[in-house]
N, C-alpha and C positions, 0 to 999 in steps of 0.2 A: 550679748544686747539683752542689758536691763529691758525687767517686768516693772511696774510700779506696783502688777500682785505676787506675784511668787516671792515678792525681796520686799514685801510689807510685811514681817513675825503675827501684824492682828490677825488680818486676812486670809494670813494661815493658817493659821491656831483658828478661826471664825469655819472657815472651810473645812478643819481635821474636825470639830462640832461638830460639824454638818453631817460632816457622814458615819461617825464615830452615832448619833441619834440618831438613824436611816435606819444602824443597824437596830436597834433596840434601845444604844446606852450604852453598847458592848462591844467594841468590834479588840480577837485578838488571832495576833499576825508571831508563829514562832520567831523565835534563832536563824532555824536552818531559809524562816522565806528573806526572814531580810540579808540572812546575805549571798542568797542570788541576785537579791535588784547589781549592777554593776554599772559601773560608768556610760561603757554604751547600752541603757538600755535609759531607753526616751518616749518622756509621756507630754500630748497635744495636751494645754489648755483653749475650749473653743466657747462662744459666745451665739446662742442660741436667740435673737430679739426675739424673734417672734412667738418666741412660748416663754420667758424667762427664766434662763436655764442653762447652766453650768456643765461644760461637759467637761469631761478626762477623762483619757485615750492614748491611753499608750500606742505606738505610731512603730513601722516595721523603715529598717536607714535607706532601705532599697526607697520605702515609698516617698519618702522629705526628698528623697535628690529629688525621685521624679518627681513631682508636686509638691511642694513645698507647701498648697495651700488646698486646703477642707476642700471636698470637689462641692457639696450641699453648700451651695448661696445662703442659704438659710443661717449656714455658720460662718459664725465672724472669727477667724482664729487669733489666740497671743497669744500663748506660746509656746 
């Protein structure tokens, strides 16, 4: 299913830029760390409207199958 945020290169670049800025302006990721990412890795993106916060979260397959929506009703599931 397409996601208007994750399909938008400008949004993704802004998201990456915010992460790097939060880490002090530089974020180092090793080749080994990149190679450890597989197509089986799942990441959810949630929005907390009460706090105006974006949450990126690594998900477990069994949790997604059992409950695809976040338990916390303050979080809005995006992808």
